[in-house]
Each structure stands twice: as C-alpha cells, then as structure tokens.
C-alpha positions, 0 to 999 in steps of 0.5 A: 528478517523481513521488515517493511516500514511505511512512510508518507502518510499525513493530513490532506484536504479532499481532492489532494494527493499523497504518495506512500512509500514502503521500504523493504528489507530481507525480501526478494522482489523476484516473484510473489506479490505485495500490497497496500491494505487500510483499516478505517475507524470501525471498519475491517481491514481491506485490500486497497491494491496489490502488485505482482513483483515479477511482471507488475500486474496490479489490482485495485479495490473498486473504491480506488480505481482511477485514483490510486496507482501502485508501483514498485522499484525492485532495485531500491526495494520499495513499494509505493502507492500514489493516491490522487483525488483523495476523499474523506472515505480514504481516511485510514491507517495504511499498511504495506504487506508482502506475501510469503515465499509460497506466494500465498497469504500476506505474511509480512506487514509494516507498522502502518501510516496514518492518512487523514483526508478532511473536507 
C-alpha cells in the first residue's frame, strides 16, 4: 500500500527557510511524477511544484519560482521541498502527492504538514 508522510513544517518568520520532507513507501520511483500541493485558509488547493522521478524535470508555480526547490532521493524514497525567502503568502498546509501507475492524476496523498510564515 502506498503511503506518504510529510514532515518539516512549522512556524518561521518571513525571509526564513524550511525544508519539507515526504517519506514514501510502497511506491516505485522509476517513472511518473510527484509533487507538493498547498492549501491556504479560504483558498483552493494548488500545485506548488512537481518533479518527474525518472529524469528530475521540475515545474514550479509562478509564485514560488526562484524561492522553492523540489528534489527527490530515489534510494531513500523521499521527496523534498526546500523553501527559501518565505513570505506570509506561503502560509498553508502542504501536501506531498504521487501520480498513479499510469502517470495520470495524483492518486496518493500525505496527511499534510502546516507551514506558518509570520511577518
């Protein structure tokens, strides 16, 4: 059974940094993509960043380009999101997710980790 567990969230002042981790089990890192989503209070869930496990190709939402970096470690079966120069607008619950075997819709989700950025 595929399981994803996020960690690394917390409270930080604007301009600070956090690194989120997602421990993955029961999922093969050979192909397909994984990503980080977030949902801020009163807003819809949005895709923050994604990565193709096979070649490392990454995408970023415009709001986080130049500040966030996604990475994965296939040997450790982990997904990471390095967040630098955090802004109050980054406050949200962050979720890691993985595509299904067909590399289509995101099928597997973690429980989320809270990130609070204060000014």
